[in-house]
C-alpha positions as CSV (number, residue, x, y, z in Angstrom):
1,M,25.2,-0.6,8.9
2,L,21.7,0.6,8.1
3,C,19.8,-1.6,5.7
4,R,16.4,-1.1,4.1
5,P,14.1,-2.8,1.7
6,R,14.2,-1.7,-1.9
7,E,10.4,-1.5,-2.0
8,A,7.8,-0.5,0.6
9,L,4.0,-0.7,0.3
10,D,2.3,2.6,0.0
11,R,-0.9,1.4,1.7
12,S,-3.1,4.4,0.8
13,A,-2.4,3.9,-2.9
14,G,-2.3,0.1,-2.8
15,R,1.1,-0.1,-4.6
16,Y,4.8,-0.5,-4.0
17,I,7.2,2.4,-4.4
18,N,10.9,2.3,-5.2
19,L,13.3,3.0,-2.3
20,A,16.4,3.0,-4.4
21,R,16.8,6.8,-4.0
22,P,18.9,8.1,-1.1
23,L,17.4,8.0,2.4
24,T,15.7,11.2,3.6
25,P,16.1,12.4,7.2
26,D,12.5,11.3,8.1
27,W,12.7,7.9,6.4
28,P,10.7,5.6,6.9
29,L,7.9,8.1,7.8
30,S,8.4,9.8,4.4
31,V,7.3,6.8,2.5
32,I,4.7,5.2,4.8
33,K,1.5,7.2,4.9
34,E,-1.1,7.1,7.6
35,D,-3.4,4.1,7.3
36,P,-6.9,5.4,6.7
37,Y,-8.3,2.7,9.0
38,R,-6.3,4.1,12.0
39,R,-9.3,6.1,13.2
40,G,-10.4,3.5,15.6
41,M,-12.6,3.3,18.7
42,R,-11.4,2.3,22.1
43,I,-12.6,-1.1,23.3
44,R,-11.9,-3.0,26.5
45,I,-12.4,-6.5,27.7
46,V,-13.3,-6.8,31.4
47,D,-13.6,-9.9,33.5
48,A,-16.7,-9.4,35.7
49,F,-17.6,-10.9,39.0
50,T,-13.9,-11.6,39.9
51,D,-10.9,-9.8,41.2
52,R,-8.4,-11.8,39.2
53,P,-7.7,-11.8,35.5
54,F,-8.8,-14.8,33.4
55,S,-11.6,-15.7,35.8
56,G,-15.2,-14.6,36.1
57,N,-17.1,-13.7,32.9
58,P,-15.4,-11.6,30.2
59,A,-17.4,-8.8,28.4
60,A,-16.3,-6.3,25.8
61,V,-17.2,-2.7,26.5
62,L,-17.4,0.0,23.8
63,L,-18.2,3.6,24.9
64,L,-19.6,5.6,22.1
65,D,-19.5,9.4,21.7
66,G,-22.9,9.7,20.0
67,S,-26.0,7.7,19.4
68,F,-26.0,3.9,18.6
69,P,-24.8,2.9,15.2
70,P,-26.9,0.6,13.0
71,D,-27.9,-2.7,14.7
72,T,-26.1,-4.6,11.9
73,W,-22.8,-3.0,12.9
74,L,-23.3,-3.6,16.6
75,Q,-24.1,-7.3,16.0
76,Q,-21.0,-7.6,13.7
77,V,-18.8,-6.2,16.5
78,A,-20.3,-8.6,19.0
79,T,-19.8,-11.5,16.7
80,E,-16.2,-10.5,16.1
81,M,-15.5,-10.2,19.8
82,N,-17.1,-13.7,20.3
83,L,-17.6,-13.2,24.0
84,S,-20.9,-14.0,25.8
85,E,-21.7,-10.3,25.8
86,T,-20.5,-7.1,24.2
87,A,-21.8,-3.9,25.8
88,F,-22.4,-0.6,23.9
89,A,-23.1,2.6,25.8
90,H,-23.3,6.3,25.0
91,P,-24.0,9.4,27.2
92,L,-27.4,10.9,27.4
93,P,-28.3,14.6,27.8
94,P,-28.2,15.9,31.4
95,G,-31.5,16.2,33.3
96,G,-33.1,13.0,32.2
97,E,-33.9,9.8,34.1
98,A,-30.7,8.1,33.0
99,D,-27.1,9.1,32.3
100,W,-26.1,6.5,29.8
101,A,-27.9,4.4,27.2
102,L,-26.9,0.8,27.3
103,R,-27.3,-2.2,25.0
104,W,-26.0,-5.8,25.1
105,F,-25.3,-8.2,22.2
106,T,-24.2,-11.9,22.3
107,P,-22.4,-13.3,19.2
108,A,-25.9,-14.2,17.9
109,A,-28.5,-11.7,19.1
110,E,-29.3,-8.7,21.3
111,V,-30.6,-9.4,24.8
112,D,-33.0,-7.6,27.1
113,M,-30.8,-7.7,30.2
114,C,-27.2,-8.6,31.1
115,G,-25.7,-8.3,34.6
116,H,-22.0,-9.0,34.0
117,A,-21.7,-6.7,31.0
118,T,-23.4,-3.9,33.0
119,L,-20.9,-4.5,35.8
120,A,-18.1,-4.3,33.2
121,T,-19.5,-1.1,31.8
122,A,-19.8,0.5,35.2
123,H,-16.3,-0.6,36.0
124,V,-14.9,1.1,32.8
125,L,-16.8,4.3,33.5
126,A,-15.6,4.5,37.1
127,T,-12.0,3.6,36.4
128,S,-11.7,5.9,33.4
129,G,-13.2,8.9,35.2
130,R,-16.1,9.1,32.7
131,A,-18.6,8.8,35.6
132,T,-18.6,9.0,39.4
133,G,-21.1,8.0,42.1
134,L,-24.4,6.5,41.0
135,I,-24.6,5.6,37.3
136,R,-28.1,5.3,35.7
137,F,-28.5,3.2,32.6
138,A,-31.4,3.3,30.2
139,A,-31.8,-0.2,28.8
140,R,-34.5,-2.4,27.1
141,C,-35.5,-3.8,30.5
142,G,-35.9,-0.3,32.1
143,I,-33.6,1.9,34.3
144,L,-30.7,0.1,35.9
145,T,-28.2,1.7,38.3
146,A,-24.7,0.8,39.3
147,E,-22.3,2.4,41.8
148,A,-18.6,1.6,42.5
149,A,-17.3,1.4,46.1
150,E,-13.9,2.2,47.5
151,D,-13.0,-1.5,47.7
152,G,-13.4,-1.8,43.9
153,T,-16.7,-3.6,44.0
154,V,-19.7,-2.5,41.9
155,T,-23.3,-2.8,43.2
156,M,-26.1,-2.9,40.6
157,D,-29.8,-2.4,41.2
158,F,-31.9,-4.8,39.0
159,P,-35.6,-5.8,39.0
160,T,-36.3,-9.0,41.0
161,S,-37.5,-11.8,38.8
162,S,-40.8,-13.5,39.4
163,L,-40.8,-17.3,39.9
164,T,-43.5,-19.5,38.6
165,P,-43.4,-23.3,39.3
166,V,-43.8,-25.3,36.1
167,P,-43.5,-29.0,35.1
168,A,-40.0,-30.0,33.8
169,P,-40.2,-29.9,30.0
170,T,-39.2,-33.2,28.4
171,A,-36.6,-31.5,26.2
172,V,-34.9,-30.1,29.3
173,D,-35.0,-33.4,31.2
174,H,-33.4,-35.1,28.2
175,A,-30.8,-32.3,27.7
176,L,-29.7,-32.6,31.3
177,G,-29.0,-36.3,30.9
178,G,-31.6,-37.5,33.3
179,A,-30.1,-35.7,36.3
180,P,-32.6,-35.8,39.2
181,I,-34.7,-32.6,39.0
182,L,-36.2,-31.3,42.3
183,S,-38.1,-28.3,40.9
184,V,-38.4,-26.1,37.9
185,H,-39.4,-22.4,37.8
186,D,-40.2,-20.0,35.0
187,T,-38.6,-16.6,35.3
188,A,-39.7,-13.1,34.3
189,P,-40.0,-12.2,30.6
190,H,-37.0,-9.9,30.7
191,I,-34.9,-12.9,31.7
192,G,-36.7,-15.8,30.0
193,D,-34.8,-18.7,31.6
194,L,-35.9,-21.9,33.3
195,L,-34.5,-22.2,36.8
196,V,-33.9,-25.9,37.5
197,E,-33.1,-27.1,41.0
198,L,-30.8,-30.1,41.2
199,A,-30.0,-32.4,44.1
200,D,-26.6,-31.1,45.2
201,E,-23.5,-29.1,44.4
202,N,-21.6,-32.1,42.9
203,T,-24.5,-32.8,40.5
204,V,-24.3,-29.2,39.3
205,R,-20.5,-29.3,38.9
206,E,-20.4,-32.6,37.1
207,L,-23.3,-31.9,34.7
208,E,-22.6,-32.3,31.0
209,P,-25.7,-31.1,29.2
210,D,-26.6,-31.8,25.6
211,H,-26.1,-28.4,24.1
212,A,-27.7,-29.4,20.8
213,A,-30.9,-30.4,22.6
214,L,-30.9,-27.1,24.6
215,R,-30.3,-25.2,21.4
216,A,-33.7,-26.4,20.1
217,F,-35.4,-25.3,23.3
218,A,-37.3,-22.1,22.7
219,R,-36.1,-20.1,25.7
220,R,-33.1,-17.8,26.5
221,G,-31.5,-20.5,28.5
222,V,-31.5,-22.9,31.5
223,I,-30.0,-22.2,34.9
224,V,-29.2,-25.2,37.1
225,T,-28.7,-24.6,40.8
226,A,-28.2,-26.4,44.2
227,P,-27.2,-25.5,47.7
228,A,-23.6,-25.2,48.6
229,E,-22.1,-28.3,50.1
230,D,-20.1,-26.3,52.6
231,P,-21.2,-22.7,53.1
232,S,-18.0,-22.0,55.1
233,R,-16.2,-21.9,51.7
234,G,-17.7,-18.4,51.2
235,Y,-20.8,-19.1,49.1
236,D,-24.4,-20.3,49.8
237,F,-25.5,-21.8,46.5
238,V,-24.0,-22.8,43.2
239,S,-25.3,-22.5,39.6
240,R,-24.4,-22.9,36.0
241,G,-26.0,-21.3,33.0
242,F,-26.5,-22.7,29.5
243,F,-27.6,-20.5,26.5
244,P,-26.8,-22.3,23.2
245,A,-29.7,-20.7,21.5
246,F,-27.9,-17.4,21.8
247,G,-24.5,-18.7,20.7
248,I,-23.3,-19.4,24.3
249,D,-23.0,-23.0,25.3
250,E,-22.2,-22.0,28.9
251,D,-22.1,-18.6,30.4
252,P,-19.5,-18.4,33.2
253,V,-21.3,-16.0,35.4
254,T,-24.8,-14.7,34.6
255,G,-25.6,-11.6,36.7
256,S,-29.2,-11.4,35.4
257,A,-30.0,-14.9,36.4
258,H,-29.2,-14.0,40.0
259,T,-32.3,-11.8,40.1
260,A,-34.1,-15.1,40.0
261,L,-31.6,-17.1,42.1
262,A,-31.8,-14.5,44.9
263,P,-35.5,-14.9,45.7
264,F,-35.3,-18.6,45.1
265,W,-32.6,-19.2,47.7
266,A,-33.7,-16.5,50.1
267,S,-37.0,-18.3,50.5
268,R,-35.2,-21.6,51.2
269,L,-32.3,-20.4,53.3
270,G,-34.2,-17.7,55.2
271,R,-31.8,-14.9,54.5
272,N,-32.0,-12.0,52.1
273,E,-28.2,-11.5,51.8
274,L,-26.4,-14.4,50.0
275,T,-23.5,-15.2,47.9
276,G,-23.6,-17.4,44.8
277,L,-20.8,-19.2,43.0
278,Q,-21.5,-19.8,39.3
279,G,-19.5,-21.4,36.6
280,G,-17.7,-24.5,35.3
281,A,-14.2,-24.1,34.1
282,R,-14.4,-20.3,34.8
283,Q,-16.1,-19.2,38.0
284,G,-17.2,-16.0,39.7
285,L,-18.9,-14.8,42.9
286,V,-22.1,-12.8,43.0
287,R,-23.3,-11.2,46.2
288,V,-27.0,-10.7,46.2
289,T,-29.3,-8.7,48.4
290,L,-33.0,-9.2,48.0
291,A,-34.9,-6.0,48.6
292,G,-38.5,-6.8,47.6
293,E,-39.1,-5.9,43.9
294,R,-35.4,-5.0,43.5
295,T,-32.3,-7.2,43.8
296,L,-28.8,-5.8,44.4
297,L,-26.0,-7.6,42.7
298,T,-22.4,-6.9,43.8
299,G,-19.1,-8.1,42.4
300,H,-15.6,-7.1,41.4
301,A,-14.2,-6.6,37.9
302,V,-10.8,-6.3,36.3
303,T,-9.8,-4.9,32.9
304,V,-7.7,-7.4,31.0
305,L,-7.4,-5.7,27.6
306,D,-7.5,-2.1,26.5
307,G,-7.2,-1.6,22.7
308,E,-8.6,-0.1,19.6
309,L,-11.3,-1.3,17.2
310,L,-9.9,-0.3,13.8
311,T,-13.1,0.1,12.0
312,S,-16.1,2.5,12.3
313,P,-19.8,2.2,11.5
């Protein structure tokens, strides 16, 4: 027996209508009008620097048809997604120095460079057929490129960070709980992190920093690193990244930080091709190739969510 409610919500009018009259052939479509908010925008969540879902570093990716909406709206979307980064990209006219414009937002602010969200964006463009071959992005930090390979990896070309030795700030020493610090380096302005070398892999893994203390530290974040205990496990160094000032207590895998980790460990290990393992509870692998002023970052990515953002600017 077919039953129905006696009332249904006419959402476009914001009222209930009586359904006591006989059913029509197209019921319930005859009484439920189209929701005016169902003009959404496709949004994806991609786990970057991993080939398995629920690992690596998740980023939201939103491909726009036209120019960027107001910054307020971009920030609201990023805050709503509440991931370490949300990437927004739109195509550029042909014939220029870049194919897509790209911006990145944390839940709290826009950033100058982001590796894992660039990887996620390139993965979406390649798997959706929106781009093939070398993809050129115009970003706040300059022109970045990415290219997908047949094995599913994406290789990105980023500027190599400078490294300047500095004394360990008291605030950082306190925030790291007194863990023995071997060296501290400042990184390039487009990264803005402190690179802190610790004694060994176990110290990095077991570290429990004071996020409140780091939040008061006037830098993008702090990267801690150490050599791998056993390189036969498939990685040469380990790291973790903390960015509470940008709304991210710990970033699982920070691609941009590897533009500083690559020259740091290349000088110590005597090789320009290395693999880094980053993360605490979530981890990912970043293959790095140091090529002078440029650093190539390679990793896998997997799309874990493909949905619709039911609002527009």
